[in-house]
KOLDO-611692 format. One record per residue: x, y, z of N, C-alpha, C, O, CB in turn. Coordinates in steps of 0.001 Angstrom, whole numbers, plus 500000, padded with zeros to 6 digits. Atoms other than C-alpha are relative to their C-alpha. Glycine has a CB too. Layout:
// KOLDO-611692
XYZXYZXYZXYZXYZ...
This chain:
// KOLDO-611692
500840498801500000500000500000500000500873501246500000501887501317500694499051500007501220499331498710499998501122503523499202499122500999500748497912501055500530500294500487498546500724498967499257500132506340501574500704501329499787501880501476500120499911499654501521499494498645500191500619509994500611499315500923500998498104500840501207499768500488498539500526499037499031500190512755503190500427501397499570501618501677499435500500499683501452499717498616500387499924516406502159499698500887501204498601500833501760499153500437498739500107499238498758500486518869505007500891501231499919501843501257499139500386499127501221499082498866499896501996522247505825501040499770501098501918500605501316499219501293500277499029500350498961503900520525508652500585498613499731500293497672500469499341500046501401499439501328500308505860517671507037500858499447501122500998498230501248500822500065498735499170500487498900508136517515510092499181499252501046499734498507501854500731501159500653500860500745499081505134516219512042500135498501499749500035497692500672498526500440499848499852501401500391505647512962510134501459499765499645501835499849498475499058499633498801498599500271500295509336512161510489500075498790499084499293497855499254500817499765501303499920501133500923510410509802507680500141498676500733500921498563501679501164500182499048499931501313499364509876506179508619501410499418499934501796498619500787499010499044499342498665500562500190513387505438507350500957500372501122501942499668501348500567500459498683499094499599498925514981507305510255499551499436501331500201499664502352500093501516500083500445500654498778512972505345512812499456500937501036499443500591502217501103499241500583500541499044499042511433508416514419498648500476499509498284500259498353500962501194500208501299499485500383508044510056514424498954498905499973499284497727500113500080500670498654501080500981499903504656508356514315499984498943498904499358497896499070498708500705499990499988500980501087505334506576511006501195499054500085501291498112499299500008500712498662498773500783499963508659505085512064500152499117501211501219498537501409501149500894499929499881500788498782507891503288515323498968498882500011498012498883499235499838500891501237500936501087499733506140500137516496499700499199498730500543499102497838498702500554500592500349500887501109504292497879514040499977500725498663500328500151497632498655499361500253500087499247501249503760500641511475501399500253499438501623500130498234499258501338500221498629499789500443507457501455511343500624498728499436501350498770498442500840500518501146499476501269500501508313497770510926499401499664498640500096499176497749499714498870500995500649500264501289505763497437508125500613500862498903500816500398497781498485500259500092499367499114500974507303500447506385501407499514499663501836499567498510500050501441500535498653500505500228510768498982506842500031498784499091500979498590498329500643499662501308500086501187500865509663495756505154499503500334498603499593499514497689499085498965500625500555499623501286508087497674502313498527499683499844497980499816498749500752499331498927501442500277500056504515496662503182499204501282499829498125501280499236499541499267501266500629498689500131503634500361503408501050500967499480502181500996499966499397500492501363499080499039500618505220503074501282499482501405500293498528501864499664500133499756498447500447498673499588504886506487502944500673501096499189501873501034498921500272500211501479499483498812500667505293509778501076499355501209500676498131501328500718499705499975498445500495498788499333504980513083502939500359501202499136501512501362498737500601500149501446499828498877500919504522516253500867499661501314500697498654501421501396499122499816498748500206498665499442504824519885501922499071500783499068499433501070497927501365500748500192500978499278500820501744521729500646500570501296499449500211501709498346498749500295500811499477498695500425503714524974500415500826499898498719501078500912498067500849500610501110499266500173501254505696523497497513499157500419498793499692500741497733500446498541499846500880499665501110502651524242495369499429501413500100498597501801499280498876499006499929500381498587499925502136527836496536500862500789499022502056500513498899500157500556501458499291499327501090503131530267493774500547501371500368501297501952499583499092500141498828499512498675499637503818533502495671501276499890500823501640498808501284498929500778500777498709499994499330507051534516497340499905499553501447500873499031502000500604501371499935500172500370498592505618533900500818499452498582500171499225498141501298499071500989500683500551501363499948504306530407499944498687499971500777498503499156501682501013499032500642501270499854499293500821531419501063499050498863499641498871498541498466499356501356499674500923501115500231498340528561501491498588500314500505497706499461500410500525498735500682501300499681499429495393530401503103499618501440499674500462502243499276500008499777501520500497498652500246493234533504502704498736500192500831498214499242501416499721500240498474501198499688499214490288535243504366498763499378499331498711499265498106499824501549500148501173500678500568486897533545503926499032500961499319498778502054499827499270499242501085501093499254500602484296534848501496498793499929500934498523498893501541499650499443498583501158499952499115481209535944503421500335500441501398499447500597502236499350498673500054499589499536498683483250537055506400500117498868501003499913497702500664499029501025500508499829500974498938483859535285509670501435499915500457502338500409499781499528498650499551498649500095499445486864534481511828500847498967499280500332498108498563499935499664501472499089501016500507489921532527510801500316500133498528499889501075497860499435498662500251499549500034501385491443531663507456499584498677499373499337497693500069501536500195499909500390501190500754490562529145504744501147499613499074501766500479498456498685500248499188498913500453500865493080527013502854499581500101498537498448499769498189500408498550500345500291499598501369493278527974499170499781498804499061500495497802499109501127500859499476500342501064500949491706525866496436501079499808498942501382498677498562498671500306499326499022500147501081494350526636493815501258499270500465501842498492499711500375501370499442498817500679499481497207525477496039499705498519500222500486497654499826500472500657501312500362501400499756495427522318497134499754499262498694500132498099498555498758499915500889500249500648501275494303521599493600501274499585499307501373498471498793499216500903499108498717500318500625497852521765492263500700498856500728501285497975500098500903501239499976499354501052499213499134519587495108499373498634499717500083497655499486499905500322501498500670501278500205496521516884494639500142499511498565500236498306498329498532500116500362499751500396501386496931516931490845501336499264499894501449498253499201499989501236499068498667500594500073500602516122491360500060498672500743500588497687500227501038500960500566499902501204499184500220513569494126499181498861499409499573497698499497499542500288501421500853501026500596497412511739492340500482499559498615499942498620498030498580500512499903499429500387501292499473511592489155501167499060500225501434498656501357500451501243499195498841500901499895502491509402488424501293500764500212502373500175500163500117499139498749498788499186499971504906512297488903500843499772501249502042500054501252499635501453499903499264500108498740505863511452492471500147498558500441500100498272501638499307500799501086500004501411499670506182507685492301501315499491500580501358498369501084499665499219498792498703500480499518509850507471493308500020499941501514499833500975502157501134500898499494499976500093498546510118506125496892501090500839500632501019501145501822500168498579500414498877499270499420513341508072497333499708501482500171500463502183500846501224499825499142500270498579499913511694511467496992499408500354501351498604499607501909499066500433498885500555499494498746510951513465500110499278501293499704499311501796498580501108500212501079500744498759500207508828516538500632500918501117499537500532501950498717499281500413501281499092498906500345511870518763500353500505499887498565500899500886497962501180500024500962499471500210501338512892517202497021498930500117498930499233500080497738500657498652499913501108500048500939509461517414495434499689501377499457499671502356500203498771499409500658500434498752500600508470520117492993498672499782499308498358498648498945501051500538499012501324500174500596505022520775491507500061499340498638500948499614497830499307501330499884500096500688501284504013518543488622498828500555499228497943501180499812499854498475500189501115499509500808501703519373485732498688499379500449498682498252500944500239499705498519501289500550499596497985518915486422499690498711499261500085498522498111498895501014499759500443501243500611496516515499485757498484500002499983497858500283501004500555498758500761501457499960500089492950515237484531499369498818500708498256498929501223499557500029498547500478501167499267492531511758486009501185499347500683502305499434500181499275498993499059498894500671499332494599509771488515500503498837499165499720498152498509499578499513501382499420501051500825497015507331486880499930498644500678500169497627500026501435500333499668500109501257499281496518504669489553498869500126501013498509501237501402501345499627500699501103499927499036493719503737491962500431500730501264501468500404501843499498498592500351499681499243498799493708506182494850498719500497500630497748500794499934500942501175499684501132499435499267491294507333497522500493501196500791501483501109501517499341498941500941499655498789499271491435510861498895499223500025501309497999499896501318499702501268499154500610499958498664490765511094502638500298501365500615501454501767500743500539498836500920499865498660499428490130514501504203499465499973501433498250499951501628499238501068499135500488499954498619489986514520508022499378501365500294499977502400500002501149499705500996500694498763499665487479517123509225498955499721501064498318498668501033499349500628498749501033500218498978485206517549512260498601499863499408497710499306500050500014501139500995501315500074500629482291517838509827499836498764499116498868498663498362499756501243499180500072501199500813482995514466508221499175498898500634498669499052501746501369499498499725500697501161499463481338511087508683500918499313501009502138499367500854499576499016498860499153500644498985482546509108511743500858498888499405500373498047498648499136499434501125499084501056500416485588506951511083499735498768500858499646498872502081501491500461500121500340501225499291484857503329512016500983498886499661501799499004498747498574499567499664499162501164500273486576499963512171499689499414498627500592498938497939499806498936501084500354500492501332484656498916509066500660500843498912501091500306497892498476500000499815499319499142500966486080501934507218501487499671499959502094499646498888499789501484500347498581500367499959489572500988508388500241498731499193501213498642498443500472499804501459499855501247500751489070497489506985499864500236498502500567499621497701498966498978500463500171499677501416487850498945503700501233500699499448501691500374498353498765500877499796498803499284500436490819501314503457501194499065499853502048499274498992500333501114500982498869500933500058493203498414504092500044499251498674501071498668498328499923499004501154500029500638501299492122497035500727500319500928498847500316500499497693498680499395499783499678499029501051493039500206498811501469499889499598502317499520500410499686501436500473498614499989500466496182500424496693500717501270500440501913501241500730500052499870498475499384498715499648496785504102497537498995500858500751497850501013500325500509500742498734500781499029499245495442506485500163500742501324499978501951501370500201499749499520501463499423498656499977496034510230499896499274500794501071498058500973500998499893500705498598500575499236498899495472512263503062500279501481499821501420501883499592500553499514501343499876498546500094494832516005502894499797500591501387498685500584501916498973500596498982500062499467498635495651517641506236499581501465499972500376502335499616501365499845500715500475498627499937493534520746506636500483500708501247500912500075502213498496500035499944499659499152498852494285523620509001499046501190499999498240501358499083501507500478499945500792498774499878492645526853510161498503499653499985498072498778500736500346500997498847501436500289500062488918526887509243499675498869499020498509498530498816499236501256499603500206501102500922489424524077506741500448500327498599501005501394498342498564499606499985499606499876501398490014523587503022498815500519499198497676500114499430500500498641499434501034499501500905488065525504500368499171498818499476499725497854498948500637500802498815500877501127500326485033523277499667500093499576498545499744498444498212498576500350500325499911500349501413485673523380495933501047498931499707500993498277498666500304501226499198498968501018500213488699521116496336499363498607499982499632497803499089501093500085501104500684501293499952486533518158497361499008499877498850498892498817498236499276499819501348500952500026501113483871519101494805500708499658498692500204498860497902499279501354499874499260500235501232486477519123492036500480498557499916500412497933498857501186500956499901499515501386500003487929515767493072498862499035499670499032498107498880500625499639501368501142500887500263484513514141493079499508500146498559499077499173497941498850500300500981500417499795501387483673515710489724500912499249499051500491498873497957499991501489499652499047500756500822486783513978488355499954498511500311500816497749499875501416500526500212500229501396499646485487510682489785501118499412500838501411498220500742499824499183498761499037500486499016488188510434492422499224499649501267498466500488501753501123501070500291500683500331498745486882508555495496500478500919501117501679501035501358500240498522500382499660499046498940486768511077498350499173499699501237497958499520501155499768501461499532500683500138498715485922510584502015500398501155500906501584501408501115500335498640500668499766499028498933485566513405504522499626499309501302498466498955501510499169501334499785500212500839498820485962511683507881500372500739501275501231501621501274500809498711499889499745499436498677485932512612511557500388498882500948499777497814500924498761500767500533499610501016499014487721510705514329499322500226501339499585499486502288501509499994500185500719499782498740485468512141517033499340501357500048499613502232499226500939499853501176500751498751499863483191514907518188500796501032500792500426501416501902498647499741500681499164498959499421485916517413518963500799500616498864500804500098497748500940499436501127499280499279501049488111519859517064501485500035500337501872500405501445499442501439499831498553499941499858491872519562516572500536501230499287499808501890498545500659498723499448499389498859500680494293522240515404500216499728498522500311500663497727501322500355500653499796500351501401494791520346512146499772498523499783499510497786500734501401500388499543500306501380500331494354517050510359501105499003500247500895497799500102499620499924498610498857500904499877497793515631511105499779498908501049500034497734500780501243500791500348500223501004498953496879513909514386498942498998499579499054497808499873499588500672501310501049500899500479493744512489512798500568499012498983500186497842498975498839500804499375499388500892500988495831511072509938500774498887500691500708497734500266500930500787499060499257501030499263498078509258512422499042498939500538499319497742500450500807500633501162500989500936499472495006507704514045499490499078498897499461497859499066498828500760500644500568500785501092493529506576510724501049499062499413500758497896499147499439500923498906498943500825500580496858505317509354500291498792500888500464497682500385501280500830499793499722501132499117497484503183512438498859498997499974499096497789499955500241500483501430501148500903500048493952501766512364499995499183498723499622498010498736498700500783500120499997500685501296494362500874508685501189499046499880501020497884499511500030501025498856498797500788500261497941499618508611500079498740500859500650497738500428501227500848500235499946501198499168497516497193511499499130498874499433499251497721499847499560500332501423500852501010500624494916495400509359500634499401498745500096498449498180498653500602499654499336500538501189497347494805506473500603498629500310501072498407501426501098500973499498499443501335499774498504491181506048501443500059500491502281500757499920499925499180498721498645500116499497501574490381508109500432501069500980501523500979501542500915500005498883499595498922499094501566493560510220499878499559501456500782499808502254499151501258499755500173500503498644500173491971513384500661498635500142500657497830499210498508499917500362499363501290499770502037489067514929499000498871500027499322497753499623500772500022501286501055501005499929498763487199515501498779500535499279498141501476499751499660499633501475501103499499500808496108487645512830498660499908500722497727500631500376499929499239498700501254500112499246493401486554515316499689501259500782498535501506501133500060498819500947500217498781499226493900489838517149498968500902499336498231501614500018501314500755500180500932499137500724491883491575514431498560499632500308497738500506500582500249499914498500501381500420499771488750489486514924499595500176501454498406500289501751499812498551499583500309499834498584489019489853518723499967501459500423499653501762501575501005499256500836499994498577499669489311493644518560498623500486500419497608499869500097500495500812498818501252499280499847486660495975519859499440500317498622500184500641497696500199501294500829500744499762501241484044496434517114500135498850499006499409498810498012500475501285499353499929501196500829485175493145515544500141500261498533499354499757497731498816499188500213499812499682501407486511494516512296500210498794499122499964498853497917501145500908499847499800501201500785487380490995511226498771499131499888498836498046499311501099499212500575501232500764500096483783489818511566499894498903501037499087497990500867499880499409498646500025501029498981484441487744514702498894500209501012497936500948500780501315499944500698501038499961498968482459487310517891499825501391500597498782501686501179500328499014501102500097498661499418483192490894518932499427501029499038499434502224499334501354500452500462500514499039500984481615492442515851498892500839500616497894500311501108499480499272498739500997499091499459479702495522516975500085500206501493499274500940502059498663499511499665499870499900498543480886495194520584501372500544500394502329500491499622499772498629500654498709499662499410483615496601522790500619498731500565499920497872501103499851501090501104499316501168499450486222494056523780499917500023501521500018501088502130501477499956499538500071500105498551485888492820527363501367500048500655502367500273499974499301498733500389498731499937499271488588492721530073500924498848499631500464497761499281499745499994501499498987501017500287491830490796529497500942499887501188501075500832501965500789500342498704499159500286498834494278489233532002501245499232499566501257498583498520499211499193501066498799500811500198497780487738532196500603499693501368500014500035502394501040500733499076499351500348498738500189486447534852500420501248500763500733502266500145501214499106499746500312501143499120500312486498537829498503499795500186497710500708499958500650500196501359501424500301499828497010484790538602499366500847501096498206501246501001499812498526500320500489499183498893496672486719541845500887501223500133502111501104500172499969499192501327499236498754499902497713490365542147499249500986500899498142501418500578500244500617498587500571499062499037497013492638545139498568499617500403497705500476500582500015501409499420501301500493499589494063490488546086498991499843498880497854499438499124499446500895501009500879500144501155492569490497542600500342498709499271501499498477498920500124501220499048499793501291500623492110487075541019499543500015498537498616500736498167499259498916500779500444500212501370491873486076537377498708499182500035498633498213500790501103499281499151501238500785500020488331484825536609500290498527499751501013498195498812499042500534498927499686501431500103488381481023537087499739499398498629500452498482498219499212499246501011500324500599501293486790480313533701501175500102499028501336499247498157498764500675499401498873499816500910489910481640531965501117499001500273502023498837499456500536501417500112498998501002499641491963478979533735499481498584499782500193497613500035500427500177501451500666501299500072489538476145532977500449499142498825500367497916498898498526500202499922499678500754501201490780475146529526498785499664499159498916499031498111500706498745500368501239500249500745487150474971528378499812501140499004499325502211499368498759499879500965499975498926500987487370476958525144498609500540499691498451501738499457500649499515498728501364499542500264483618477097524567499512500898501135498884501930500899499048498798499820500420499194498850483010478389528096500742501331500030500171502360500391500239499234501310499208498764500032485819480932527714499439500953498944499290502148499199501495499689499709500549499160501066484400482195524408498676500615500421498415501783500132499816499187498716501287499462499555480949482571525955500204501071501065499522502095501057499102498876500544499702499007498957482397484398528988500500501290499366500095502381499767501050499454500999499458498803500655484307486763526721498888500808499324498877502036499402501072499606498962501103499277500635481169487614524754499082500618501051498618501745500881499198499061499083500852499450498947479134488055527942500606501274500584499912502269500795499784498961501110499331498813499445481720490464529338499993501144498999499840502304499381501446499668500407500060498964501032481819492323526020498616500633499953498496501848499796500362499416498626501365499476499977478031492674526129499789500934501188499216502014501038498988498849500049500177499171498801478105494022529694500755501324499870500229502387500203500480499240501253499201498777500139480889496489528941499392500938498956499332502150499164501451499653499615500581499177501060479259497695525736498706500647500462498457501814500160499749499161498746501256499440499497475878498157527431500259501169500955499516502150500968499179498912500709499691498946499031477517500258530157500630501222499355500365502352499766500921499465501067499213498895500559479774502362527937499493500498498643499634501678498322501432499572499863500474499621501336478214502354524460498634499367499734498516498498498871501021499568498907501323500594500222474499501551524699499498500158498569498665499374498113499005500615500942500413499831501394474085502886521164500391498800499149499674498444498214500612501268499418499573501171500751476046499881519880499090498806500272498805498018499369501443499651500345500919501088499676473765497467521717498691500181499249498151499224498694499745499934501516501257499746500715470693499119520234500151499699498512499227499193497874499550501460500200499762500269501414472254498863516787500008498494499723499456498041498720501328500630499555499990501446500159472907495133517252498596499425500106498214498538499343500907499359501039501367500495499805469371494585518513499142500293498774498338499464498350499367500635501255500799499618501172467897496449515557500367499146498795499523498898497934500198501490499670499553500796501130469946494352513150499964498505500263500575497730499527501381500402499623500115501410499648469079491031514816501365499384500275501619498234499917499296499233498889498660500484499704472670490711516029500155499428501389501280499195501831500972501093499820499967500547498650471747489353519484499219498698500048498107498618499525499432501009501015500749501229499815470797485796520344499316500020501369499446500988502119500927498767499862500747500030498749468645484724523280500906500095501222500564500750502206499177498739500077499055499930498884471660484231525552500493501433500183500604501915501311501196499046499766499566498598499932472882487747524696498955500840500719499289501649501584500256500565498584501075499201499406469495489192525650499848499711501481499537500609502263498683499735499285500050500357498584469510487288528938501094500725500776500847501287501844500140498480500177498872499316499338472944488678529826499705501484500148499955502064501205501314499797499203500304498571499952471823492203528989498880500299500982498925501310501683499623500507498616501096499811499049468610491831530982500511499913501430500124500711502284498896498958499768499401500136498667470592490633534005500873501194500346501033501534501519500823498721500084499162498813499785472869493652533543499173501273500116499726502367500230501002500147498866500866498832499882469862495957533749499804500735498699499454501915498698500549500935501007500149499381501309469744496616530003499079499136499151499546498419498266501378500189499309500917500818500799466592494995528616499991500445498549500027501639498250498585500067500573500019499722501432466517494752524845498680499506499446498322498343499630501206499328499267501267500387500606463213494734523015500257499131498775501236499334498056499172501244499618499850500880501164462761492044520398499435498654500300498368498541500903501459499871499583500481501361499778462429488287520501499918499699501489500590500337502299500913498983499302500096500437498625461421486568523719501331499416500436502007498728499671498868498977500174498731500465499476464381485802525915499818498640500657498943498475501506500582501011500996500076501334499393464924482153526804500836499979501264501994500397501251500479498901499010499286500095498714465913481565530419500358498554500293500961498265501326499146500581501154
């Protein structure tokens, strides 16, 4: 997978090759080192045409703050979505603007982090993990001129405006790190144990935790400061352990994310045992009769 990031702060993403910064550490850094992920970070100011490398201007219609310029972003995305920057050895400092491209030369999806976007989910991460190329546009200030996204969609480039939560950051860079980590850990060979994906909260792999928060986990020692590991986890009974894990996931999800439980109930994602556990937890779910 190739990942391009366009930003006015390229130093935020230290090159993975130097082993520093969010792209060069942990599993993501190892994946980049193996060549499983090919990161390219581009300085948006390279495509500004004035002496001050201006990337923003005052908003039409008035209001506070500044808006990032459509012409600068358009030139940047034309270049990044073209074949002009395909050399892995190029860095943001070595890159110069390329001629506009009317259509992308290779499959690519443009992702624009924004508080006004659709919520980013585990299912979206799984979908992105199947893309050949992701291009992230890191907005700043009051955001990017809306015509940039309109133009990309008019050229039939897949575009997603996504939000990582109901809060506002200073820019899209931190959101990109979140999305990149969620996506890259789903790539083949990145995780040491592929089962970890299906056991994740939200169950992106379609396992027993699909739509639920993962329950509590334990390791040695068995007893710590008077707290014991639940006996079922020591039983060796895999069916009983799996049922306990789902029950705990149901209880935790009902307490912390009742909206997810309602979504499962509406989609017939709960069996009779699930409904019994939820009823005992004080979270009755309307639907089929519960078998006791």
